[in-house]
MARFI-726293 format. One line per 2 residues: number of its first residue (from 1); their letters; for each residue x, y, z of C-alpha. Coordinates in Angstrom, 2 decimals. Layout:
REM MARFI-726293
NUM) a) X Y Z | ...
REM end
This chain:
REM MARFI-726293
1) xx) -6.48 9.83 -4.89 | -3.23 11.72 -5.25
3) xx) -1.86 14.27 -7.72 | -4.47 16.98 -7.35
5) xx) -7.50 14.80 -8.37 | -9.25 15.51 -5.01
7) xx) -10.26 12.08 -3.78 | -10.90 10.67 -7.13
9) xx) -11.35 6.86 -6.86 | -13.15 5.75 -10.01
11) xx) -13.35 7.08 -13.51 | -15.11 6.25 -16.68
13) xx) -13.25 5.74 -19.84 | -14.99 5.67 -23.14
15) xx) -14.07 4.35 -26.48 | -14.49 1.11 -28.44
17) xx) -11.10 0.58 -30.04 | -10.33 0.64 -33.71
19) xx) -12.96 -1.94 -34.74 | -15.96 -1.30 -32.53
21) xx) -19.18 0.11 -34.01 | -20.63 1.15 -30.60
23) xx) -19.25 3.42 -27.88 | -18.21 1.53 -24.79
25) xx) -17.90 2.94 -21.40 | -15.86 1.23 -18.57
27) xx) -15.27 1.92 -15.00 | -11.51 2.06 -14.17
29) xx) -9.39 3.08 -11.20 | -6.90 5.80 -10.99
31) xx) -3.54 4.10 -10.36 | -0.94 5.62 -7.96
33) xx) 1.55 7.75 -9.93 | 4.58 6.16 -8.50
35) xx) 3.27 2.63 -9.35 | 2.56 3.71 -12.86
37) xx) 6.12 5.21 -13.29 | 7.49 1.90 -12.18
39) xx) 5.32 -0.10 -14.64 | 6.80 1.86 -17.58
41) xx) 10.32 2.63 -16.32 | 12.00 0.46 -18.91
43) xx) 9.69 1.36 -21.83 | 8.61 5.08 -21.70
45) xx) 8.55 8.02 -19.37 | 5.43 8.77 -17.32
47) xx) 5.61 12.40 -16.11 | 3.49 14.53 -13.71
49) xx) 1.19 15.59 -16.63 | -0.01 12.05 -16.92
51) xx) -2.73 9.94 -15.12 | -2.69 6.24 -15.23
53) xx) -5.97 4.26 -15.10 | -6.96 0.57 -15.29
55) xx) -8.15 -2.20 -13.09 | -5.93 -4.42 -10.93
57) xx) -7.30 -7.71 -12.39 | -6.86 -6.33 -16.00
59) xx) -9.50 -6.87 -18.76 | -10.65 -3.18 -18.80
61) xx) -9.08 -0.08 -20.19 | -8.50 2.09 -23.22
63) xx) -7.39 0.32 -26.47 | -5.93 1.26 -29.85
65) xx) -8.30 3.54 -31.51 | -9.51 5.18 -28.24
67) xx) -6.83 8.01 -28.14 | -8.30 11.35 -27.50
69) xx) -11.29 9.85 -25.64 | -12.26 11.30 -22.21
71) xx) -11.41 10.01 -18.81 | -14.31 11.15 -16.60
73) xx) -14.57 11.35 -12.79 | -17.40 8.97 -11.99
75) xx) -18.79 11.05 -9.11 | -18.59 14.60 -10.49
77) xx) -18.91 13.61 -14.11 | -16.09 16.07 -15.07
79) xx) -13.41 15.16 -17.49 | -10.08 14.75 -15.80
81) xx) -7.99 13.23 -18.63 | -7.71 12.36 -22.26
83) xx) -6.71 8.84 -23.40 | -3.18 9.10 -24.59
85) xx) -1.20 5.82 -24.82 | -0.46 2.42 -23.38
87) xx) 1.00 -1.05 -24.48 | -1.92 -3.49 -25.19
89) xx) -5.40 -3.27 -23.86 | -6.45 -3.91 -20.38
91) xx) -3.35 -5.70 -19.28 | -3.16 -6.13 -15.49
93) xx) 0.45 -5.09 -15.46 | 0.28 -2.02 -17.78
95) xx) -2.32 0.57 -17.09 | -3.52 3.06 -19.74
97) xx) -1.92 6.49 -19.63 | -3.99 9.61 -19.87
99) xx) -3.03 13.31 -20.28 | -4.21 15.16 -17.31
101) xx) -6.66 17.96 -18.16 | -5.53 19.86 -15.02
103) xx) -2.00 19.83 -16.31 | -3.05 21.58 -19.55
105) xx) -5.68 23.89 -18.10 | -3.91 27.13 -19.12
107) xx) -3.49 25.98 -22.60 | -7.12 24.81 -22.84
109) xx) -8.39 28.13 -21.46 | -6.15 30.02 -23.94
111) xx) -7.56 27.93 -26.96 | -11.16 28.45 -25.80
113) xx) -10.68 32.22 -25.48 | -9.44 32.68 -29.09
REM end
């Protein structure tokens, strides 16, 4: 894995969308940052504070209503991101975009120390 995620290969994303009554957990892959930038180049900016996640074949990923949910490293069980945005749900050509917790660590620590 790249972008400071220390060998991260798989993550869990939780949610259920806007109509689910049960929490769902899916295993998704972290997508190469440059690939994700290319996916969205004509629609929206993907910057260095973002992590893209999904599966190559599609069918898995965060959906509308999952915003704010955690993206968790499958091996360490540590949260590495927060579901942020995307276009559609689990499309094979448009991965979900998550805010990187590492990119906001100073802010998080500042809020927690208040």
